GUTIVEX-219904 format. One line per field, with one value per residue (C-alpha): residue in three letters; x, y, z. Coordinates in nm, 2 decimals, always signed. Layout:
N
residuo <- ALA; ...
x <- X; ...
y <- Y; ...
z <- Z; ...
END
This chain:
513
residuo <- MET; MET; MET; ALA; ARG; GLU; ARG; ALA; GLY; TRP; ARG; ASP; THR; LEU; ARG; ALA; TYR; ARG; GLN; PRO; LYS; VAL; LEU; VAL; MET; LEU; PHE; PHE; GLY; PHE; SER; ALA; GLY; LEU; PRO; LEU; LEU; LEU; ILE; PHE; SER; THR; LEU; SER; LEU; TRP; LEU; ARG; GLU; ALA; SER; VAL; ASP; ARG; SER; THR; VAL; THR; TYR; PHE; SER; TRP; ALA; ALA; LEU; GLY; TYR; SER; PHE; LYS; PHE; ILE; TRP; ALA; PRO; LEU; VAL; ASP; ARG; LEU; PRO; LEU; PRO; GLY; LEU; THR; ARG; TRP; LEU; GLY; ARG; ARG; ARG; SER; TRP; LEU; LEU; ALA; ALA; GLN; LEU; SER; VAL; ILE; GLY; ALA; ILE; THR; TRP; MET; ALA; PHE; THR; ASP; PRO; ALA; GLU; ASN; LEU; HIS; LEU; MET; ALA; PHE; ALA; ALA; VAL; LEU; LEU; GLY; PHE; SER; GLY; ALA; THR; GLN; ASP; ILE; VAL; ILE; ASP; ALA; TYR; ARG; ILE; GLU; SER; ALA; GLU; ARG; GLU; LEU; GLN; ALA; LEU; MET; ALA; SER; MET; TYR; ILE; ALA; GLY; TYR; ARG; VAL; GLY; MET; LEU; VAL; ALA; GLY; ALA; GLY; SER; LEU; LYS; LEU; ALA; SER; TRP; PHE; GLY; ALA; GLU; GLY; GLY; TYR; HIS; TYR; SER; ALA; TRP; GLN; TRP; THR; TYR; LEU; CYS; MET; ALA; ALA; VAL; MET; SER; VAL; GLY; VAL; ILE; THR; THR; LEU; LEU; VAL; SER; GLU; PRO; GLU; VAL; GLU; ALA; ASP; ARG; SER; GLY; LEU; PHE; HIS; ASP; ALA; PHE; ASP; TYR; LEU; ARG; PHE; LEU; ALA; LEU; PHE; LEU; LEU; VAL; VAL; ALA; VAL; PHE; ALA; GLY; SER; PHE; PHE; LEU; GLY; GLY; ASN; LEU; VAL; ALA; THR; ALA; ARG; ALA; ASP; TRP; VAL; ALA; ALA; LEU; PRO; GLN; ASP; ALA; MET; LEU; ILE; GLY; PHE; GLY; ILE; GLU; ALA; GLY; ARG; LEU; LEU; LEU; ALA; LEU; LEU; LEU; ALA; GLY; LEU; ALA; ALA; ARG; PHE; GLY; VAL; ALA; LEU; GLY; LEU; VAL; ARG; ALA; ALA; VAL; LEU; ARG; GLU; THR; TYR; LEU; GLU; PRO; VAL; ALA; ASP; PHE; PHE; ARG; ARG; TYR; ASN; ARG; VAL; ALA; PHE; LEU; VAL; LEU; ALA; LEU; VAL; GLY; LEU; TYR; ARG; VAL; SER; ASP; ILE; VAL; LEU; GLY; VAL; ILE; SER; ASN; VAL; PHE; TYR; GLN; ASP; MET; GLY; PHE; SER; LYS; ASP; GLN; ILE; ALA; ASP; ILE; THR; LYS; THR; PHE; GLY; LEU; VAL; MET; THR; ILE; ALA; GLY; GLY; PHE; LEU; GLY; GLY; MET; LEU; THR; LEU; ARG; TYR; GLY; VAL; MET; ARG; ILE; LEU; PHE; ILE; GLY; ALA; LEU; LEU; SER; ALA; GLY; THR; ASN; LEU; LEU; PHE; MET; LEU; LEU; ALA; GLN; VAL; GLY; ALA; ASP; VAL; PRO; LEU; LEU; ILE; LEU; VAL; ILE; THR; ALA; ASP; ASN; LEU; SER; ALA; GLY; LEU; ALA; GLY; ALA; ALA; PHE; VAL; ALA; TYR; LEU; SER; GLY; LEU; THR; GLN; VAL; ALA; PHE; THR; ALA; PHE; GLN; TYR; ALA; MET; PHE; SER; SER; LEU; MET; THR; LEU; ALA; PRO; LYS; LEU; LEU; GLY; GLY; TYR; SER; GLY; SER; LEU; VAL; ASP; SER; MET; GLY; TYR; GLU; ARG; PHE; PHE; LEU; LEU; THR; ALA; LEU; LEU; GLY; LEU; PRO; VAL; LEU; LEU; LEU; ILE; TYR; LEU; ALA; ASN; ARG; TYR; ALA; SER; ALA; GLN
x <- +1.33; +1.38; +1.63; +1.48; +1.48; +1.33; +0.99; +0.88; +0.55; +0.27; +0.26; +0.62; +0.61; +0.33; +0.54; +0.84; +0.65; +0.64; +1.01; +1.15; +1.39; +1.10; +0.86; +1.13; +1.11; +0.76; +0.86; +1.17; +0.95; +0.73; +0.99; +1.14; +0.81; +0.73; +0.96; +0.90; +0.55; +0.65; +0.86; +0.61; +0.23; +0.19; +0.45; +0.30; -0.04; +0.13; +0.30; +0.00; -0.21; +0.07; +0.01; +0.34; +0.33; +0.31; +0.62; +0.80; +0.62; +0.73; +1.08; +1.07; +1.02; +1.39; +1.45; +1.39; +1.65; +1.87; +1.66; +1.77; +2.14; +2.20; +2.46; +2.69; +2.72; +2.62; +3.01; +3.05; +2.78; +2.96; +3.31; +3.30; +3.24; +3.05; +3.24; +3.11; +2.79; +2.97; +3.13; +2.82; +2.56; +2.77; +2.82; +2.46; +2.26; +2.48; +2.41; +2.05; +2.01; +2.20; +2.00; +1.65; +1.77; +1.86; +1.49; +1.33; +1.56; +1.47; +1.10; +1.13; +1.29; +1.01; +0.75; +0.91; +0.94; +0.66; +0.70; +0.50; +0.79; +1.11; +1.08; +1.45; +1.49; +1.19; +1.39; +1.71; +1.50; +1.33; +1.66; +1.81; +1.50; +1.54; +1.90; +1.85; +1.57; +1.76; +2.04; +1.79; +1.70; +2.06; +2.11; +1.79; +1.84; +2.21; +2.06; +1.78; +2.02; +2.27; +2.03; +1.87; +1.98; +1.87; +1.58; +1.40; +1.47; +1.15; +0.95; +1.16; +1.10; +0.71; +0.70; +0.93; +0.69; +0.36; +0.53; +0.65; +0.31; +0.16; +0.41; +0.35; -0.04; +0.03; +0.25; +0.00; -0.37; -0.29; -0.09; -0.39; -0.65; -0.44; -0.38; -0.76; -0.82; -0.59; -0.71; -1.07; -1.19; -1.05; -0.81; -0.40; -0.31; +0.05; +0.00; -0.21; +0.08; +0.33; +0.15; +0.10; +0.48; +0.57; +0.32; +0.52; +0.85; +0.71; +0.59; +0.93; +1.03; +0.89; +1.21; +1.44; +1.31; +1.32; +1.68; +1.77; +1.58; +1.71; +2.05; +2.33; +2.38; +2.63; +2.77; +3.10; +3.34; +3.71; +3.76; +4.09; +4.37; +4.15; +4.17; +4.47; +4.32; +4.06; +4.25; +4.18; +3.83; +3.82; +3.98; +3.78; +3.47; +3.62; +3.69; +3.31; +3.17; +3.37; +3.25; +2.89; +2.91; +3.06; +2.80; +2.51; +2.64; +2.69; +2.35; +2.13; +2.32; +2.32; +1.93; +1.85; +2.12; +1.98; +1.61; +1.74; +1.91; +1.63; +1.39; +1.61; +1.65; +1.29; +1.20; +1.43; +1.32; +0.95; +0.91; +1.18; +1.07; +1.08; +1.40; +1.59; +1.46; +1.55; +1.90; +1.98; +1.87; +2.06; +2.35; +2.32; +2.35; +2.63; +2.83; +2.76; +2.89; +3.20; +3.28; +3.22; +3.48; +3.73; +3.68; +3.77; +4.06; +4.19; +4.13; +4.36; +4.62; +4.63; +4.69; +4.35; +4.28; +4.50; +4.42; +4.37; +4.12; +3.90; +3.96; +3.85; +3.57; +3.42; +3.55; +3.60; +3.22; +3.15; +3.47; +3.34; +3.01; +3.15; +3.39; +3.12; +2.88; +3.15; +2.97; +2.63; +2.69; +2.55; +2.24; +2.17; +2.21; +1.98; +1.73; +1.76; +1.71; +1.41; +1.23; +0.98; +0.95; +0.61; +0.44; +0.63; +0.57; +0.20; +0.20; +0.31; +0.01; -0.24; -0.40; -0.45; -0.61; -0.86; -0.96; -1.00; -1.23; -1.46; -1.39; -1.44; -1.15; -1.32; -1.34; -0.99; -0.86; -1.08; -1.02; -0.68; -0.52; -0.66; -0.81; -0.48; -0.27; -0.44; -0.41; -0.04; +0.04; -0.16; +0.04; +0.38; +0.28; +0.18; +0.49; +0.71; +0.53; +0.55; +0.92; +1.01; +0.80; +0.92; +1.22; +1.30; +1.34; +1.00; +0.81; +1.02; +0.91; +0.53; +0.55; +0.69; +0.43; +0.13; +0.25; +0.28; -0.06; -0.28; -0.17; -0.40; -0.70; -0.65; -0.72; -1.05; -1.10; -1.03; -1.30; -1.57; -1.50; -1.61; -1.71; -1.65; -1.67; -1.43; -1.20; -1.19; -1.12; -0.83; -0.68; -0.71; -0.52; -0.26; -0.18; -0.16; +0.07; +0.28; +0.31; +0.41; +0.67; +0.81; +0.86; +1.05; +1.24; +1.36; +1.47; +1.65; +1.85; +1.93; +2.11; +2.30; +2.50; +2.81; +2.85; +3.17; +2.98; +2.62; +2.51; +2.67; +2.59; +2.20; +2.19; +2.33; +2.10; +1.79; +1.89; +1.94; +1.60; +1.41; +1.64; +1.52; +1.16; +1.14; +1.31; +1.07; +0.78; +0.84; +0.73; +0.42; +0.20; +0.33; +0.28; -0.09; -0.14; +0.01; -0.16; -0.44; -0.47; -0.54; -0.25; -0.03; -0.15; -0.08; +0.28; +0.35; +0.23; +0.47; +0.75; +0.73; +0.79; +1.19; +1.19; +1.06; +1.33; +1.60; +1.48; +1.50; +1.85; +1.99; +1.85; +1.99; +2.34; +2.38; +2.30; +2.55; +2.84
y <- +2.99; +2.84; +2.97; +3.23; +3.20; +3.36; +3.22; +3.08; +3.19; +2.92; +2.92; +2.87; +2.60; +2.41; +2.46; +2.32; +1.97; +1.96; +1.97; +1.67; +1.56; +1.57; +1.39; +1.12; +1.04; +0.92; +0.63; +0.54; +0.54; +0.30; +0.07; +0.09; +0.01; -0.28; -0.56; -0.52; -0.66; -0.94; -1.07; -0.97; -1.00; -1.12; -1.40; -1.49; -1.55; -1.77; -1.97; -2.04; -2.14; -2.39; -2.53; -2.38; -2.38; -2.05; -2.05; -2.12; -1.84; -1.59; -1.68; -1.55; -1.19; -1.22; -1.20; -0.84; -0.77; -0.63; -0.31; -0.27; -0.34; -0.19; +0.05; -0.23; -0.27; +0.10; +0.17; -0.04; +0.15; +0.46; +0.30; +0.03; +0.06; -0.21; -0.35; -0.24; -0.06; +0.21; +0.34; +0.31; +0.46; +0.62; +0.55; +0.58; +0.45; +0.16; +0.04; +0.12; -0.10; -0.39; -0.38; -0.36; -0.65; -0.85; -0.76; -0.88; -1.20; -1.27; -1.22; -1.45; -1.72; -1.70; -1.73; -2.04; -2.21; -2.38; -2.36; -2.67; -2.86; -2.67; -2.42; -2.37; -2.25; -2.00; -1.89; -1.81; -1.63; -1.42; -1.33; -1.23; -1.02; -0.85; -0.78; -0.64; -0.43; -0.26; -0.20; -0.03; +0.19; +0.28; +0.39; +0.58; +0.79; +0.87; +0.96; +1.17; +1.38; +1.42; +1.50; +1.82; +2.11; +2.10; +2.32; +2.07; +1.76; +1.78; +1.78; +1.51; +1.31; +1.37; +1.23; +0.95; +0.87; +0.89; +0.64; +0.41; +0.39; +0.32; +0.06; -0.11; -0.10; -0.27; -0.55; -0.59; -0.55; -0.58; -0.90; -1.04; -0.94; -1.11; -1.41; -1.45; -1.39; -1.63; -1.88; -1.83; -2.18; -2.14; -2.35; -2.37; -2.32; -2.26; -2.13; -1.85; -1.72; -1.79; -1.56; -1.31; -1.27; -1.30; -0.99; -0.81; -0.88; -0.72; -0.42; -0.36; -0.26; +0.09; +0.14; -0.02; +0.23; +0.52; +0.44; +0.40; +0.77; +0.98; +1.13; +1.06; +1.33; +1.59; +1.59; +1.37; +1.34; +1.25; +0.88; +0.86; +0.67; +0.41; +0.13; +0.07; -0.23; -0.51; -0.72; -0.44; -0.46; -0.83; -0.83; -0.56; -0.75; -1.06; -0.88; -0.75; -1.10; -1.22; -0.93; -1.01; -1.36; -1.31; -1.03; -1.25; -1.57; -1.42; -1.22; -1.53; -1.82; -1.65; -1.62; -1.92; -1.84; -1.47; -1.61; -1.84; -1.56; -1.33; -1.61; -1.65; -1.28; -1.21; -1.50; -1.35; -0.98; -0.99; -0.63; -0.52; -0.76; -0.50; -0.32; -0.66; -0.78; -0.43; -0.44; -0.80; -0.75; -0.42; -0.60; -0.88; -0.63; -0.46; -0.80; -0.89; -0.56; -0.58; -0.93; -0.80; -0.53; -0.78; -0.97; -0.67; -0.60; -0.97; -0.94; -0.63; -0.81; -1.08; -0.84; -0.88; -0.53; -0.24; -0.05; +0.28; +0.15; +0.01; +0.34; +0.56; +0.34; +0.28; +0.50; +0.82; +0.86; +0.85; +1.08; +1.33; +1.37; +1.43; +1.68; +1.86; +1.87; +1.87; +1.89; +1.88; +1.54; +1.34; +1.57; +1.52; +1.13; +1.13; +1.33; +1.11; +0.78; +0.91; +1.14; +0.86; +0.67; +0.81; +0.66; +0.37; +0.22; +0.29; +0.15; -0.19; -0.27; -0.06; -0.33; -0.54; -0.24; -0.19; -0.55; -0.54; -0.23; -0.45; -0.31; -0.55; -0.66; -0.48; -0.16; -0.20; -0.25; +0.03; +0.31; +0.23; +0.12; +0.25; +0.58; +0.59; +0.56; +0.86; +1.07; +0.98; +1.09; +1.40; +1.48; +1.40; +1.67; +1.92; +1.85; +1.90; +2.24; +2.38; +2.28; +2.46; +2.76; +2.78; +2.57; +2.22; +2.28; +2.45; +2.17; +1.92; +2.06; +2.08; +1.73; +1.59; +1.79; +1.67; +1.30; +1.29; +1.49; +1.28; +0.98; +1.13; +1.07; +0.71; +0.75; +0.89; +0.61; +0.35; +0.51; +0.52; +0.21; +0.08; +0.43; +0.44; +0.84; +0.87; +0.62; +0.82; +1.13; +0.95; +0.82; +1.13; +1.31; +1.07; +0.98; +1.33; +1.42; +1.10; +1.21; +1.57; +1.48; +1.20; +1.46; +1.70; +1.43; +1.28; +1.62; +1.68; +1.36; +1.44; +1.76; +1.58; +1.39; +1.48; +1.42; +1.20; +0.95; +1.00; +0.63; +0.52; +0.81; +0.83; +0.43; +0.48; +0.76; +0.56; +0.24; +0.45; +0.60; +0.29; +0.08; +0.23; +0.27; -0.10; -0.23; -0.05; -0.14; -0.50; -0.46; -0.26; -0.57; -0.62; -0.24; -0.27; -0.59; -0.40; -0.05; -0.08; +0.10; +0.45; +0.48; +0.32; +0.58; +0.85; +0.71; +0.72; +1.09; +1.16; +0.98; +1.27; +1.55; +1.48; +1.51; +1.85; +1.95; +1.78; +1.96; +2.30; +2.22; +2.08; +2.37; +2.61; +2.48; +2.40; +2.76; +2.86; +2.68
z <- +1.20; +0.83; +0.57; +0.35; -0.03; -0.33; -0.39; -0.73; -0.85; -0.87; -1.22; -1.27; -1.00; -1.22; -1.53; -1.38; -1.37; -1.75; -1.78; -1.96; -1.68; -1.42; -1.64; -1.69; -1.33; -1.38; -1.60; -1.39; -1.09; -1.23; -1.32; -0.98; -0.81; -1.01; -0.86; -0.51; -0.48; -0.71; -0.42; -0.13; -0.16; -0.51; -0.47; -0.15; -0.30; -0.58; -0.32; -0.11; -0.41; -0.50; -0.15; -0.01; +0.39; +0.56; +0.73; +0.39; +0.23; +0.50; +0.44; +0.09; +0.23; +0.28; -0.08; -0.05; +0.21; -0.08; -0.05; +0.32; +0.25; -0.10; +0.04; +0.06; -0.31; -0.40; -0.42; -0.71; -0.90; -0.84; -0.92; -1.16; -1.54; -1.73; -2.03; -2.34; -2.20; -2.01; -2.31; -2.51; -2.28; -2.00; -1.63; -1.49; -1.81; -1.85; -1.49; -1.54; -1.84; -1.68; -1.37; -1.57; -1.80; -1.47; -1.32; -1.65; -1.67; -1.27; -1.34; -1.65; -1.42; -1.18; -1.45; -1.60; -1.24; -1.08; -0.70; -0.66; -0.82; -0.78; -0.46; -0.46; -0.78; -0.72; -0.41; -0.62; -0.87; -0.61; -0.45; -0.79; -0.84; -0.49; -0.58; -0.94; -0.81; -0.54; -0.78; -1.01; -0.72; -0.64; -1.01; -1.03; -0.72; -0.84; -1.19; -1.03; -0.82; -1.09; -1.38; -1.21; -0.97; -0.62; -0.65; -0.88; -0.64; -0.48; -0.79; -0.94; -0.62; -0.62; -0.98; -0.90; -0.61; -0.82; -1.08; -0.81; -0.67; -1.01; -1.04; -0.72; -0.82; -1.14; -0.97; -0.70; -0.78; -1.17; -1.12; -0.92; -1.18; -1.46; -1.26; -1.19; -1.57; -1.68; -1.44; -1.46; -1.37; -1.03; -0.83; -0.89; -1.24; -1.28; -1.63; -1.49; -1.26; -1.54; -1.79; -1.53; -1.45; -1.81; -1.86; -1.58; -1.74; -2.06; -1.87; -1.74; -2.09; -2.00; -1.78; -2.05; -2.33; -2.09; -2.02; -2.39; -2.48; -2.19; -2.18; -1.94; -1.66; -1.75; -1.41; -1.39; -1.09; -1.13; -1.06; -1.20; -1.01; -0.83; -1.09; -1.33; -1.53; -1.57; -1.32; -1.06; -1.12; -1.08; -0.76; -0.62; -0.71; -0.57; -0.22; -0.24; -0.28; +0.01; +0.24; +0.13; +0.19; +0.55; +0.61; +0.49; +0.67; +0.99; +1.00; +0.87; +1.03; +1.36; +1.34; +1.56; +1.82; +1.83; +1.89; +2.16; +2.33; +2.31; +2.46; +2.75; +2.81; +2.77; +3.01; +3.27; +3.23; +3.06; +3.16; +2.91; +2.62; +2.37; +2.47; +2.49; +2.15; +1.98; +2.15; +2.05; +1.68; +1.67; +1.80; +1.55; +1.29; +1.42; +1.46; +1.10; +0.99; +1.20; +1.07; +0.72; +0.79; +0.93; +0.62; +0.41; +0.62; +0.57; +0.20; +0.20; +0.40; +0.15; -0.12; -0.28; -0.31; -0.25; +0.05; -0.13; -0.34; -0.04; +0.13; -0.15; -0.24; +0.10; +0.36; +0.16; +0.10; +0.47; +0.55; +0.30; +0.46; +0.80; +0.66; +0.48; +0.80; +1.09; +1.43; +1.25; +1.10; +1.39; +1.40; +1.04; +1.08; +1.38; +1.16; +0.88; +1.09; +1.28; +1.02; +0.93; +1.26; +1.34; +1.01; +0.96; +1.32; +1.27; +0.92; +1.02; +1.23; +1.02; +0.82; +1.15; +1.29; +1.02; +1.05; +1.42; +1.38; +1.18; +0.82; +0.55; +0.30; +0.03; +0.23; +0.34; -0.02; -0.18; +0.08; +0.21; -0.09; -0.41; -0.27; -0.03; -0.35; -0.49; -0.19; -0.17; -0.52; -0.46; -0.15; -0.34; -0.60; -0.35; -0.16; -0.46; -0.55; -0.20; -0.15; -0.48; -0.37; -0.01; +0.04; +0.16; +0.54; +0.56; +0.40; +0.59; +0.92; +0.81; +0.67; +1.00; +1.21; +0.97; +0.97; +1.37; +1.40; +1.17; +1.38; +1.64; +1.40; +1.44; +1.80; +1.70; +1.46; +1.74; +1.97; +1.68; +1.52; +1.17; +1.05; +0.66; +0.64; +0.92; +0.77; +0.45; +0.64; +0.82; +0.52; +0.32; +0.58; +0.67; +0.29; +0.19; +0.45; +0.41; +0.03; +0.12; +0.38; +0.14; -0.14; +0.10; +0.26; -0.06; -0.18; +0.16; +0.11; -0.20; -0.09; +0.15; -0.13; -0.29; -0.66; -0.63; -0.41; -0.53; -0.54; -0.22; +0.00; -0.09; -0.05; +0.28; +0.39; +0.25; +0.43; +0.76; +0.69; +0.74; +0.98; +1.34; +1.24; +1.08; +1.41; +1.62; +1.38; +1.47; +1.82; +1.74; +1.79; +2.13; +2.21; +2.10; +2.33; +2.63; +2.60; +2.33; +2.01; +2.14; +2.37; +2.08; +1.83; +2.10; +2.13; +1.75; +1.74; +2.03; +1.86; +1.59; +1.83; +1.86; +1.49; +1.48; +1.71; +1.52; +1.18; +1.37; +1.52; +1.18; +0.99; +1.25; +1.28; +0.92; +0.81; +1.07; +0.92
END
């Protein structure tokens, strides 16, 4: 079924992990994993300790939306040089250093802002951190793809995943330990959180040092003819800011209108509540994208940017993908959009499930988080080795099969209840398969990109990867309420079956081209 390939020996596979270009991804992964939880769970606890109400705390999660919409400014990373830095460090490392310094600046800004006194300044700092962290992700993904041949991408991905998870652990559990230590006497102490976030800003130096020590990828695409002078760059940046403002304004300001419309439709057709909600949210996103596109056309019509620049920056990467994959393009996009649907939909409600089953907070933290982290990293390394030895498509298929199949173990756990040995078994199987599938999938996505548009195309694929699963995951609670945990877990497993067919078809027709 899968494409034949020459198999690497196990010793050669293990030796490949010691290559400098692979090891570098451990440190870049750590740098990428650090910012995210400083916006989510860690910041949420800080805000609650500062007596910020729950509804306001949840609004801060929007600061991380940059990770979901990073494809919008990814073309700037591909196209625009940074004055002074690009000549000194090169195209990728200059953007990496700028993003990492911006991350450090945002974390430091948060450290010197007491949310109990100035919540608005904290919100701006959190948005800057989300934007900077997402930009760093864009550049690291492009650097990873361009710095090594396709055969090493799975190993690079598994090393990156390991570093990313460690970074999240430091920003999550590590930050909470530091905050507790700095504020040992209990209660809310701004200085405890201030020193904690300053420590996190200092830890980001791992990424900065790595950026300064590594070499620029040798691959370079021709980018001549797009921009003639500095004024061209400024006009392009102005149009970009206009498009972002229109997109953000239409998407967020329409939230109340969308909520009202959804409530009215659900009241009229309660049996189709989930489908209605999904359709309205998808329509909201499409409308925001349409208005942003119209804003871009308006800017071109006014002469703000030459049409050729806009076309080659935003439209050409998409056209390039469809030219290379022809009829298979939509099949590949469906695979990208649905590959992780099974585990993401389940993952949204997993913590609630553990609590409902009767597991304590310590058990959930120790088994599902700490032990689960180790299993995910192990699965990532295993996935990288197997992908190098047997090929991407084989392990992609096995990873999808295991990810869907392990969801059936949650059905057993739902029947048995708070059984710690069984929970350990479930977490072992689920996280190992997730790590294995993740490494293979990142390698697959990396192979879909073209060197001239690496940053934009990978950002587009990675955004598409989580869009549908996250939209569906938002209704996981309603599904559990209506059908119970056992049937819900069976449904998540069944969601993985179409993915297996998509992998088979994508491999078959791509090979035939």
